[in-house]
DRENSEDREN-357853 format. One line per 2 residues: their letters; for each residue x, y, z of C-alpha. Coordinates in Angstrom, 1 decimal, m for minus. Layout:
<pts>
a) X:Y:Z ~ ...
</pts>
This chain:
<pts>
mr) 15.7:m5.0:26.6 ~ 14.0:m7.9:27.0
fq) 9.8:m8.1:26.4 ~ 7.8:m10.6:28.5
ak) 4.4:m11.5:26.9 ~ 2.6:m12.6:30.1
ak) m1.1:m12.5:28.3 ~ m1.5:m13.8:25.2
gv) m2.7:m11.4:22.8 ~ m5.8:m11.7:19.4
fv) m5.9:m9.8:17.2 ~ m8.4:m7.5:16.7
ip) m9.7:m6.0:13.2 ~ m11.9:m3.2:14.3
tp) m15.1:m1.9:12.4 ~ m14.3:1.0:9.7
kf) m16.5:4.4:11.2 ~ m17.7:6.8:9.1
dl) m19.6:9.6:9.7 ~ m22.4:9.9:7.8
es) m22.5:13.8:8.8 ~ m18.6:14.9:7.8
ds) m17.3:16.0:5.1 ~ m14.6:13.6:5.2
tv) m17.0:10.8:4.0 ~ m19.9:12.6:1.7
se) m20.8:15.7:1.2 ~ m24.0:17.0:1.8
sa) m25.3:16.8:m1.7 ~ m23.9:13.7:m2.0
se) m27.4:12.0:m1.5 ~ m28.8:14.6:m3.5
sg) m27.1:14.3:m6.7 ~ m27.6:10.6:m6.3
gs) m24.1:9.3:m4.2 ~ m24.5:7.5:m1.1
mk) m22.6:5.6:1.1 ~ m25.1:2.7:m0.4
nk) m22.7:2.9:m3.8 ~ m19.5:3.0:m1.8
ei) m17.3:0.0:m1.0 ~ m14.8:m0.2:0.9
sn) m10.8:m2.4:0.6 ~ m9.7:m3.4:4.4
sc) m6.2:m3.9:4.6 ~ m4.2:m4.2:7.8
sv) m1.5:m1.5:9.0 ~ m0.7:0.2:12.0
ai) m2.5:3.0:13.0 ~ m0.4:5.8:14.2
gt) m0.7:9.4:15.1 ~ m4.4:8.7:15.4
nk) m7.0:8.3:17.9 ~ m7.1:4.9:15.8
df) m7.1:1.1:17.9 ~ m3.7:0.2:18.2
md) m4.4:m2.6:14.7 ~ m6.8:m0.3:12.8
dd) m7.3:m1.3:9.1 ~ m6.8:0.7:5.8
ah) m10.0:1.0:4.7 ~ m10.6:5.1:5.3
lk) m7.7:5.3:3.1 ~ m9.4:3.9:m0.2
vt) m12.9:3.9:m1.3 ~ m14.9:3.2:m4.3
ys) m18.1:5.1:m5.9 ~ m20.5:3.7:m8.6
pg) m22.0:7.1:m8.7 ~ m24.4:6.9:m12.1
kk) m25.2:8.8:m14.4 ~ m26.6:11.5:m11.8
gg) m22.7:12.0:m10.9 ~ m22.9:14.2:m7.9
nf) m20.1:15.2:m4.8 ~ m18.8:12.6:m2.9
gl) m15.8:12.6:0.0 ~ m12.7:11.4:m0.8
pn) m10.1:10.0:2.3 ~ m8.7:12.8:4.8
gg) m10.8:15.1:3.9 ~ m10.5:15.1:0.2
kl) m13.1:16.2:m2.4 ~ m14.7:14.8:m5.9
il) m17.3:16.3:m8.6 ~ m18.5:13.8:m11.0
pe) m20.6:15.8:m14.3 ~ m23.9:14.2:m15.5
gl) m23.7:11.5:m17.9 ~ m19.7:11.3:m17.3
fg) m20.4:7.5:m15.6 ~ m23.1:4.8:m16.4
kk) m24.4:2.6:m14.1 ~ m22.0:m0.1:m14.2
dt) m18.8:2.4:m14.1 ~ m16.7:2.8:m10.9
it) m14.1:5.5:m9.7 ~ m11.6:4.9:m6.4
cq) m9.9:6.8:m5.1 ~ m6.7:5.9:m2.8
va) m4.3:7.7:m0.1 ~ m1.2:5.9:0.3
sp) m0.6:5.4:4.2 ~ 3.2:6.1:5.3
sq) 4.6:3.0:5.0 ~ 3.8:2.8:1.2
rw) 4.8:6.2:0.8 ~ 7.6:4.7:m1.4
ky) 5.7:3.3:m3.6 ~ 4.4:6.4:m5.4
yp) 6.3:9.5:m4.1 ~ 8.0:11.3:m7.2
tl) 12.2:12.2:m6.9 ~ 12.0:16.2:m6.0
ps) 14.9:18.7:m6.1 ~ 16.7:19.6:m2.7
ye) 14.0:23.1:m2.5 ~ 11.1:21.6:m3.3
hi) 8.9:19.6:m0.3 ~ 5.8:17.6:m0.6
ts) 3.5:18.4:2.3 ~ 0.1:16.5:1.4
ei) m0.8:12.2:1.1 ~ m0.7:11.2:m2.1
yt) m3.8:10.6:m3.8 ~ m4.2:8.1:m6.8
lq) m7.1:7.9:m8.9 ~ m8.5:5.4:m10.7
st) m11.8:4.4:m12.9 ~ m13.9:1.7:m14.8
mh) m14.4:4.0:m17.2 ~ m11.1:5.7:m20.1
pl) m10.4:8.0:m20.9 ~ m12.9:10.3:m19.2
kk) m15.2:12.1:m21.6 ~ m15.5:14.8:m19.9
sv) m13.6:17.2:m17.0 ~ m13.9:16.0:m13.3
ii) m12.6:18.2:m10.0 ~ m10.6:17.3:m7.3
qi) m10.1:18.7:m4.5 ~ m6.7:17.7:m2.1
py) m6.0:19.5:1.5 ~ m2.4:19.8:1.9
yq) m0.7:20.8:5.5 ~ m0.7:24.2:6.8
ie) 3.5:25.7:5.1 ~ 4.4:29.1:5.9
te) 2.9:31.5:3.2 ~ 5.2:34.4:3.2
hn) 8.4:33.0:1.2 ~ 6.9:29.6:m0.1
ei) 4.2:29.0:m2.8 ~ 2.0:26.0:m3.7
nv) 3.2:23.6:m6.3 ~ 0.8:20.5:m7.6
kg) 2.4:17.6:m9.1 ~ 0.8:15.1:m11.0
kw) 1.8:11.1:m12.8 ~ m1.2:10.5:m15.2
sd) m1.8:6.7:m15.5 ~ m0.8:5.6:m18.5
en) 2.4:7.6:m18.0 ~ 5.5:7.7:m16.4
ew) 6.6:11.1:m15.6 ~ 5.9:13.2:m13.2
vd) 4.6:16.9:m14.7 ~ 3.3:20.1:m12.8
vg) m0.6:19.9:m12.6 ~ m3.2:23.4:m13.2
fl) m4.7:24.8:m10.0 ~ m7.2:26.3:m8.2
kk) m6.1:27.7:m4.3 ~ m8.7:27.4:m1.3
ed) m9.3:29.1:1.8 ~ m9.7:26.4:4.0
cs) m5.6:25.1:3.0 ~ m6.8:22.6:m0.2
ve) m6.5:22.6:m3.9 ~ m9.0:22.2:m6.5
le) m7.9:20.3:m10.0 ~ m10.5:20.4:m12.8
vd) m8.5:17.3:m14.7 ~ m10.1:15.2:m17.8
rl) m7.0:12.2:m17.0 ~ m6.9:10.4:m13.7
gi) m3.5:9.2:m12.2 ~ m1.9:10.3:m9.3
fi) m1.8:13.6:m7.6 ~ 0.5:15.4:m4.8
vt) 0.7:19.0:m3.2 ~ 4.1:20.4:m3.1
ft) 5.8:23.7:m2.1 ~ 9.2:25.9:m3.3
pk) 10.2:28.7:m1.6 ~ 9.0:32.4:m3.7
ke) 10.9:33.4:m6.4 ~ 10.4:37.0:m8.1
if) 11.6:37.4:m11.2 ~ 12.2:40.7:m12.9
dv) 13.6:41.6:m16.5 ~ 17.3:43.5:m16.5
tp) 18.4:45.5:m19.6 ~ 22.4:46.9:m21.0
qg) 20.6:50.2:m20.0 ~ 20.5:49.2:m16.6
cl) 17.7:49.7:m14.2 ~ 16.9:49.7:m10.6
yn) 14.4:47.5:m9.0 ~ 13.1:47.3:m5.5
ah) 11.6:44.1:m4.2 ~ 7.8:43.2:m3.9
is) 8.8:40.4:m2.0 ~ 10.8:42.3:1.0
ry) 10.6:46.3:0.7 ~ 14.1:45.5:2.4
is) 15.6:44.8:m0.8 ~ 16.4:46.6:m3.6
vr) 19.3:46.0:m7.0 ~ 20.6:49.2:m9.0
fp) 22.4:47.9:m12.3 ~ 24.0:50.5:m14.1
kk) 23.6:51.6:m17.6 ~ 25.8:48.9:m19.2
ah) 26.8:46.4:m16.7 ~ 26.4:43.9:m19.3
dk) 26.1:43.7:m23.1 ~ 22.6:41.7:m22.8
pf) 19.1:41.1:m21.4 ~ 18.7:39.4:m18.9
qc) 16.6:38.0:m16.3 ~ 17.4:38.4:m12.6
ai) 14.9:36.0:m9.3 ~ 14.9:36.7:m5.8
qi) 14.1:33.9:m3.1 ~ 14.4:34.5:0.2
np) 15.6:31.8:2.8 ~ 14.7:32.5:5.9
ip) 16.7:31.2:9.6 ~ 14.0:30.5:12.5
sd) 15.3:31.8:15.7 ~ 15.4:27.9:16.8
kl) 17.4:26.9:14.1 ~ 20.1:29.8:14.7
ql) 20.2:28.6:18.4 ~ 20.4:24.9:17.4
ak) 23.7:25.6:15.1 ~ 25.1:28.0:18.3
el) 25.0:24.5:20.7 ~ 25.8:22.2:18.0
sp) 28.7:23.8:16.6 ~ 29.9:25.7:19.4
ge) 33.9:27.2:18.3 ~ 32.3:28.3:14.6
ta) 29.4:30.1:15.9 ~ 30.8:31.5:19.1
dl) 31.5:35.1:17.9 ~ 28.1:35.2:15.7
il) 25.0:37.0:17.5 ~ 22.5:37.4:14.7
at) 21.5:36.8:11.3 ~ 19.6:37.9:8.5
ef) 17.7:35.4:6.0 ~ 19.7:33.8:3.8
id) 18.9:36.4:0.1 ~ 19.1:34.6:m3.6
li) 19.8:37.2:m6.4 ~ 20.1:35.0:m9.0
ps) 20.4:35.7:m12.8 ~ 19.3:33.8:m15.5
tp) 23.2:34.7:m17.1 ~ 26.1:33.4:m14.4
cv) 28.4:36.7:m14.9 ~ 30.8:38.9:m13.6
fk) 29.7:42.5:m14.2 ~ 31.7:45.3:m16.1
ra) 30.8:48.3:m13.7 ~ 29.1:47.7:m10.4
vs) 25.7:46.3:m8.7 ~ 24.4:48.2:m5.8
vk) 22.7:45.8:m3.7 ~ 20.5:47.3:m0.2
lp) 19.4:43.8:2.0 ~ 17.2:44.2:5.5
lp) 19.8:44.2:9.0 ~ 19.1:41.5:11.4
tg) 16.2:41.9:13.2 ~ 16.3:44.1:16.1
ve) 19.2:46.0:14.8 ~ 19.4:49.4:13.8
ve) 22.3:51.4:13.1 ~ 22.5:55.1:13.5
ee) 26.2:55.3:12.3 ~ 28.5:53.4:10.5
nd) 29.2:50.2:12.8 ~ 32.4:48.0:12.5
di) 30.2:44.1:13.9 ~ 27.8:44.4:10.7
av) 29.1:42.3:7.7 ~ 28.2:41.3:4.8
lq) 28.9:37.6:3.7 ~ 28.5:35.9:0.2
kt) 28.0:32.1:m0.9 ~ 31.3:31.7:m4.1
en) 32.6:29.0:m4.9 ~ 35.3:28.1:m2.5
gw) 32.6:28.4:0.7 ~ 31.1:31.9:2.5
el) 33.3:35.2:2.5 ~ 33.2:38.5:3.6
vd) 32.2:40.9:0.8 ~ 34.7:43.1:0.3
sk) 33.2:47.0:0.4 ~ 32.6:50.3:1.9
yk) 28.9:49.8:3.6 ~ 26.2:52.2:3.3
ft) 24.0:52.5:7.0 ~ 20.2:53.2:6.4
rt) 18.7:52.4:10.3 ~ 17.8:49.6:8.8
tv) 19.3:48.7:6.0 ~ 23.1:48.3:4.5
tf) 23.9:48.7:0.8 ~ 27.0:47.7:m0.7
dt) 28.2:47.5:m4.1 ~ 29.2:43.7:m5.9
ks) 30.1:42.7:m9.5 ~ 28.4:39.3:m9.0
lt) 25.6:38.1:m7.6 ~ 25.0:35.6:m5.3
kf) 23.4:34.3:m2.2 ~ 24.0:36.9:0.4
cv) 23.5:37.1:4.3 ~ 23.8:40.5:7.1
mq) 25.1:39.2:10.1 ~ 25.9:40.7:13.6
sk) 28.9:39.5:15.5 ~ 30.9:40.8:18.3
pd) 33.3:43.5:18.7 ~ 35.9:43.5:16.6
rk) 35.2:39.5:15.4 ~ 33.7:40.2:11.7
kr) 36.4:37.8:10.3 ~ 35.0:35.1:12.2
lp) 32.1:35.4:10.1 ~ 32.5:33.2:7.4
pa) 32.9:29.6:8.6 ~ 29.9:30.5:11.2
aq) 27.8:31.0:8.2 ~ 28.6:27.8:6.7
vl) 27.6:26.0:9.5 ~ 24.4:27.7:9.5
en) 23.0:27.1:5.9 ~ 23.8:23.4:6.7
rn) 21.9:23.4:9.6 ~ 19.1:25.6:8.3
nr) 16.9:23.1:7.2 ~ 18.1:20.3:9.9
ek) 16.5:19.5:13.0 ~ 16.9:17.2:16.2
ge) 15.9:13.7:15.3 ~ 15.4:10.2:16.4
iv) 15.2:7.1:14.9 ~ 12.8:4.8:17.0
af) 11.7:0.7:16.8 ~ 7.9:m0.3:18.3
ln) 7.8:m3.4:19.1 ~ 4.0:m5.7:20.0
lq) 4.8:m9.5:21.0 ~ 1.2:m10.9:20.6
ek) 0.7:m15.0:20.5 ~ 1.1:m15.7:17.0
lw) 1.5:m12.4:15.6 ~ 4.9:m9.9:15.8
fl) 5.0:m5.8:14.6 ~ 7.5:m3.5:14.2
vl) 7.3:m0.7:13.3 ~ 10.2:1.6:12.1
ec) 9.8:5.5:12.3 ~ 11.4:8.7:12.0
mp) 10.7:11.7:14.1 ~ 11.3:14.9:15.3
qs) 13.0:14.9:19.0 ~ 9.9:16.9:20.5
kl) 7.8:14.7:19.7 ~ 9.8:11.7:21.0
es) 8.0:11.4:24.4 ~ 4.5:11.9:23.4
rv) 4.5:9.3:21.1 ~ 6.1:7.0:23.3
ke) 3.6:7.4:25.7 ~ 0.9:7.2:22.6
ms) 2.2:3.9:21.7 ~ 2.5:2.5:24.3
ek) m1.1:3.3:25.3 ~ m1.8:1.1:21.7
gf) 0.3:m1.9:23.0 ~ 4.1:m1.3:21.8
kh) 6.7:m1.2:23.3 ~ 9.9:1.6:22.8
vv) 12.7:m0.4:21.7 ~ 16.0:2.1:22.5
ke) 18.9:2.6:19.8 ~ 21.9:2.8:19.8
iv) 24.7:5.1:18.3 ~ 28.1:2.6:16.8
kk) 30.7:3.4:14.8 ~ 31.7:0.7:12.3
de) 35.0:m0.4:12.2 ~ 36.9:m0.2:8.3
gt) 35.5:m2.3:6.2 ~ 32.9:m3.6:7.8
nf) 28.8:m2.5:6.3 ~ 27.0:m4.4:8.5
fr) 26.7:m4.5:13.1 ~ 27.0:m7.4:14.7
rp) 25.5:m8.2:17.9 ~ 28.2:m9.6:20.8
qk) 28.8:m13.5:21.1 ~ 27.3:m14.6:24.5
fq) 29.7:m14.1:28.0 ~ 31.1:m11.9:25.6
qp) 32.7:m8.3:26.3 ~ 31.3:m6.1:23.4
tr) 34.7:m5.2:20.6 ~ 33.2:m1.8:19.5
ql) 32.7:0.9:21.8 ~ 29.6:3.1:22.2
qv) 29.6:6.5:23.2 ~ 27.3:8.7:24.4
pp) 24.6:9.1:22.0 ~ 25.6:12.4:19.8
tc) 22.6:14.0:18.5 ~ 21.2:12.6:15.3
ei) 20.2:16.2:13.2 ~ 17.8:15.2:10.1
nd) 16.4:16.8:7.8 ~ 13.1:16.5:4.6
gm) 13.9:13.9:2.7 ~ 16.0:12.2:4.2
kw) 16.8:8.2:3.4 ~ 17.8:5.2:5.2
ef) 18.6:1.8:4.2 ~ 18.0:m0.5:7.4
sv) 18.6:m4.2:7.0 ~ 16.9:m7.5:9.6
vd) 19.4:m9.2:10.8 ~ 20.7:m12.5:13.3
di) 17.7:m14.6:14.7 ~ 15.0:m12.9:13.8
kv) 13.5:m12.4:10.2 ~ 10.7:m10.2:8.1
ns) 7.9:m12.0:7.2 ~ 7.4:m13.3:3.5
es) 4.5:m11.0:3.0 ~ 6.0:m7.6:3.9
ny) 7.1:m5.7:0.9 ~ 10.7:m5.8:3.2
me) 12.5:m7.5:m0.6 ~ 11.3:m4.8:m2.4
nr) 12.4:m1.6:m0.7 ~ 14.8:m1.1:2.6
el) 14.5:2.5:3.1 ~ 12.9:4.5:5.8
hy) 12.6:7.9:4.2 ~ 11.8:10.9:6.7
fr) 8.9:14.0:5.5 ~ 9.4:17.0:7.6
yl) 6.1:18.4:7.0 ~ 4.0:15.1:6.9
pe) 2.7:14.2:10.4 ~ 4.1:10.5:10.2
sy) 7.3:9.6:8.2 ~ 7.4:5.0:9.0
rq) 7.6:1.9:7.9 ~ 5.7:m1.1:9.4
fv) 6.4:m5.4:9.3 ~ 5.2:m8.6:10.6
ie) 8.5:m10.4:11.9 ~ 9.0:m13.9:12.9
pk) 11.9:m16.2:14.1 ~ 14.0:m17.5:11.7
tn) 14.5:m20.8:13.2 ~ 12.1:m23.0:14.9
ee) 13.5:m23.3:17.5 ~ 11.9:m22.6:20.6
ra) 15.1:m21.0:22.8 ~ 15.5:m16.7:23.6
is) 16.3:m15.4:20.6 ~ 17.7:m11.5:20.0
ga) 17.9:m9.9:16.2 ~ 18.7:m6.1:15.6
in) 18.2:m3.5:13.0 ~ 20.9:m1.8:10.8
ld) 20.3:1.6:9.5 ~ 22.7:3.5:7.1
pl) 22.1:7.7:6.0 ~ 22.8:7.2:2.4
gi) 23.3:10.6:0.2 ~ 25.3:11.9:3.3
ed) 28.7:13.6:2.6 ~ 29.4:15.0:5.9
kn) 31.1:12.3:8.0 ~ 30.6:13.3:11.3
lk) 26.6:13.5:10.2 ~ 26.6:10.2:8.8
en) 28.2:9.1:12.1 ~ 25.6:10.4:14.0
ct) 22.9:9.3:11.7 ~ 23.8:5.7:11.3
cs) 22.7:3.1:14.6 ~ 21.3:m0.4:15.6
ih) 18.2:m1.4:17.5 ~ 18.4:m4.7:19.1
ie) 15.6:m6.3:19.8 ~ 15.9:m9.5:22.8
id) 13.0:m11.8:22.8 ~ 12.2:m14.0:26.2
ee) 12.1:m17.8:25.7 ~ 8.1:m17.7:27.1
tv) 7.2:m15.6:24.5 ~ 9.2:m17.9:21.5
ka) 7.3:m21.0:22.9 ~ 3.9:m19.1:22.7
yf) 4.5:m18.1:19.1 ~ 4.6:m21.8:18.3
kp) 2.2:m23.8:20.2 ~ m0.1:m25.0:18.0
ef) m3.4:m23.2:18.4 ~ m6.7:m25.3:20.4
vp) m9.2:m24.9:18.4 ~ m12.2:m26.1:20.4
ee) m15.3:m28.1:18.3 ~ m18.0:m27.9:17.9
pe) m20.0:m29.0:21.4 ~ m22.2:m32.3:20.4
pk) m25.9:m32.4:22.1 ~ m25.3:m33.7:25.6
ke) m27.2:m37.7:25.7 ~ m29.1:m38.8:28.6
kv) m27.6:m41.0:31.0 ~ m28.2:m44.3:31.8
nf) m29.9:m45.1:34.9 ~ m28.3:m47.9:36.3
di) m29.2:m47.8:39.5 ~ m32.6:m49.1:38.1
ln) m31.0:m52.4:38.3 ~ m30.7:m53.3:41.8
tp) m33.8:m51.5:42.8 ~ m36.4:m54.6:44.1
vf) m39.1:m55.4:41.5 ~ m42.8:m55.7:42.8
ke) m45.4:m58.1:41.4 ~ m48.5:m56.4:40.3
dk) m51.5:m58.0:39.2 ~ m52.1:m58.3:35.5
pe) m55.5:m56.0:35.3 ~ m58.3:m57.3:33.3
vp) m58.4:m57.3:29.7 ~ m61.5:m56.0:28.5
vi) m63.3:m58.2:25.8 ~ m62.8:m56.7:22.4
qk) m65.7:m57.2:19.9 ~ m64.9:m58.6:16.5
fk) m65.0:m57.7:13.3 ~ m65.3:m59.8:10.0
pl) m62.5:m59.1:8.2 ~ m62.4:m57.1:4.8
pp) m61.0:m58.7:1.9 ~ m57.9:m58.1:0.4
tv) m59.5:m56.2:m2.4 ~ m61.0:m54.0:m0.4
me) m57.9:m53.2:1.5 ~ m56.0:m52.3:m1.6
rl) m58.5:m50.4:m3.3 ~ m59.0:m48.7:0.2
mr) m54.8:m48.1:0.7 ~ m53.7:m47.0:m2.6
tn) m53.1:m43.7:m3.3 ~ m51.8:m41.3:m6.9
rk) m49.8:m39.1:m4.3 ~ m45.6:m39.9:m5.2
pi) m43.7:m41.1:m2.5 ~ m42.3:m38.1:m0.1
it) m38.5:m39.4:m0.2 ~ m36.6:m37.5:3.0
rv) m33.2:m36.0:1.7 ~ m30.5:m35.2:4.7
er) m29.5:m31.9:4.0 ~ m25.1:m31.2:4.8
es) m24.5:m27.7:6.8 ~ m22.3:m25.8:4.7
kv) m18.3:m26.3:5.6 ~ m18.3:m22.3:6.8
ls) m20.5:m23.0:9.2 ~ m18.2:m26.4:10.4
gk) m16.7:m25.3:14.6 ~ m13.5:m25.1:13.0
sl) m14.9:m22.4:10.4 ~ m17.2:m20.2:13.2
rn) m13.7:m20.4:15.5 ~ m11.4:m19.5:12.5
ls) m14.6:m16.3:11.7 ~ m15.0:m15.3:15.5
kl) m10.8:m14.4:15.5 ~ m11.7:m11.8:12.9
vp) m15.2:m10.8:14.0 ~ m14.9:m10.0:17.9
eg) m17.7:m7.9:18.2 ~ m20.4:m10.5:19.2
lt) m22.2:m8.5:20.9 ~ m23.3:m6.5:17.4
la) m23.4:m9.7:15.1 ~ m26.2:m11.3:17.6
vh) m28.0:m8.3:17.0 ~ m27.8:m7.9:12.5
ln) m28.5:m12.3:12.8 ~ m31.7:m10.7:14.8
lp) m31.5:m12.9:17.7 ~ m33.6:m12.6:20.6
ds) m32.7:m9.5:23.6 ~ m33.2:m11.8:26.2
ti) m30.4:m14.3:24.4 ~ m27.7:m11.8:23.4
tg) m28.1:m10.3:27.3 ~ m27.8:m14.0:28.9
lg) m24.5:m14.0:26.1 ~ m23.1:m10.9:27.1
fd) m23.5:m11.3:31.3 ~ m21.4:m15.0:30.9
ai) m18.9:m13.5:28.9 ~ m18.1:m11.3:31.7
sn) m18.5:m13.6:34.4 ~ m16.4:m16.0:32.6
gl) m13.8:m13.6:32.2 ~ m14.2:m14.9:28.2
sm) m12.2:m13.1:25.3 ~ m14.6:m11.1:22.3
ad) m13.4:m14.4:20.1 ~ m14.9:m16.8:22.9
vt) m18.6:m15.2:22.6 ~ m18.9:m14.2:19.1
yk) m17.7:m18.2:19.0 ~ m21.0:m19.3:21.2
il) m23.2:m16.7:19.3 ~ m22.6:m18.1:16.1
ly) m22.6:m21.9:17.5 ~ m26.1:m20.6:18.9
wk) m27.0:m19.1:16.2 ~ m26.5:m22.4:14.0
rm) m28.7:m24.1:16.3 ~ m31.4:m21.7:15.7
ck) m31.3:m22.4:11.9 ~ m33.5:m24.6:10.3
dk) m31.7:m24.1:6.9 ~ m28.2:m24.7:7.8
kd) m26.7:m24.3:4.2 ~ m27.7:m21.8:1.5
ga) m29.6:m19.7:4.0 ~ m28.0:m19.9:6.5
vn) m24.8:m18.4:4.8 ~ m27.3:m15.5:2.9
sl) m27.8:m14.6:6.5 ~ m24.8:m14.3:8.2
tn) m23.2:m13.2:5.7 ~ m25.8:m10.5:5.4
al) m25.2:m9.6:9.2 ~ m21.7:m8.8:8.2
rd) m22.9:m6.5:6.0 ~ m24.1:m4.5:7.7
mg) m21.9:m4.1:10.0 ~ m19.0:m2.8:7.4
re) m17.2:m6.1:7.0 ~ m17.6:m6.5:3.3
ei) m14.5:m8.2:2.2 ~ m15.0:m10.5:5.6
an) m18.9:m11.4:4.2 ~ m17.1:m12.1:0.2
iv) m14.6:m14.3:1.5 ~ m17.1:m16.7:3.6
fe) m19.7:m17.1:0.7 ~ m16.9:m17.8:m2.0
rh) m16.0:m20.3:0.1 ~ m18.8:m21.7:0.9
rd) m19.8:m21.2:m2.7 ~ m16.6:m23.6:m3.2
nk) m17.6:m26.0:m0.4 ~ m14.5:m25.4:1.4
el) m14.1:m24.2:5.3 ~ m13.0:m20.9:6.7
sp) m9.4:m22.0:7.4 ~ m7.2:m19.2:8.1
da) m5.3:m18.6:4.6 ~ m8.4:m18.2:3.4
ft) m8.5:m14.3:5.6 ~ m4.6:m13.8:4.0
pl) m5.9:m11.1:1.5 ~ m7.1:m8.8:4.7
ft) m3.2:m9.1:6.0 ~ m2.3:m8.1:2.8
py) m1.0:m4.2:2.3 ~ m3.1:m2.9:m0.8
q) m0.9:m2.1:m4.3
</pts>
């Protein structure tokens, strides 16, 4: 795939937009309790906005907030709809509290290692404060993404700021898909969910237990089935109809004789054992199946050390249940087969178990080639979302790069692109189905003629994680040519799945994404940026035609007679000219270096909202209107408009040093560009110009 970059792009950092009336920013009671947006500091860092309504390159200011609550405390809004309640008297006047939500590209820094049955269902919240430890408890509300609650339960994990271990945190579940924590320590918090477990006690005297989790499940332990008391847990793992259909589609040989199946039902004793007397277990039949008498097409399967096997017992049927005897408790599943094909069900059960938590997925790359910045987004998503995501990213200026499924040569751990004018040695296949599941990881590498920018976190972590229950799972980078040669280049991103033992699945998920960039785009990348100098005042041209005009003699006017006066003595003149005032020494005050033409040019690239800036600089409305029409008629870019406005404003300023810099920084703060204003002020204080390097912190991902 070859990308043409004929139009020159401009890197734009849009202004963060906050809805002051929205609960996601600050609750209504915040102003009543001492909290307000005036106490809020915004951290501005660059990231690709995916799956949101924001512009193509948006900042992460909406993911980090800092409050100075003061002594009154109050209610405060957190990113993504979270809330924070601070009691009165907890903080002092200068104390602050900060909340940051990890962006999808930064989750690898924070997320915990979880067992296979536990899944993340919320964003990762990190809270820090200048006060440590807290003298009183604070209340934190964290929203989570909706899950199926019939068979799953919510849990909250936290890692305290001064510890390294993740622990379970007590919480109160709210009706609006959020949890409420009351803690006296801050740290990192995340919401997870696990399958529900129903636990009951079993004694040597036996018992009959009817499950509450499903009224069709019961277990009867006879007397002296076991010598010691123990606990038993019941856990249900549903099999959605689409997962059953996917298993039949991808493994038609093993599932050819399978018609329907129930959930996977785990009966887990606290002490694994073989009972002396058989235990009677009652389980439900598959949905829609009703049996009036014995049915040879219904079978119960159990999970053993050797895999799935048919339960060797006589079945007793009711209309909706089946009862059987067994001497060991394990994972069970009731299945319906085609007539006289029950013996073919164990392989189908194995396939169904393996694919129950999987779905068809795609690994995609999106590329945006601007004149001086090349952005790469590497994302994993369900196949059902691919079409809409490609369309969404296309509207934001990204191009979809199609991946290739390739087979590795034995003893080779990486891919190489074929040499020019040669037939590729690897054999491409029809892309097989890539199946993904929650927590799946790939290790990736960027090779050939492109490399990742040194300021990216590529060297710290080269893994792509898939979070099934979160909206987005991606990594983003800035890429650049590996050499300074101005020629067409090509590169590749190689991805290898980690921790997968299934050979076929691993091959299907191993892929390479090839990128080709034409020579014109590479030359534009290396082309020196033109910085127009500040226009100088126009000088009046000398009219040389005057020298060629004929000279006419004019009559000299009569000199009037001036009456002569007697000159004053020197002593009188000295007395009249004497003064007690100190001589006025005029100093030529130089303008600040941050107001030079080069500095204003670099600033205009980061503040494309020139007309908005003109309003905050108190320029006349007629001037703003004229500049706007001038930009439209001449086809100027937004950065050029901002540059012209800044030059006009500087010429109008009388004080081109501290006064002008204060006016400019105040205008930037009024627009919500707090960090840019701080950089302008610091460079002015250090008597330095605004170079592109001065704004590097804005493009560095937050830690």
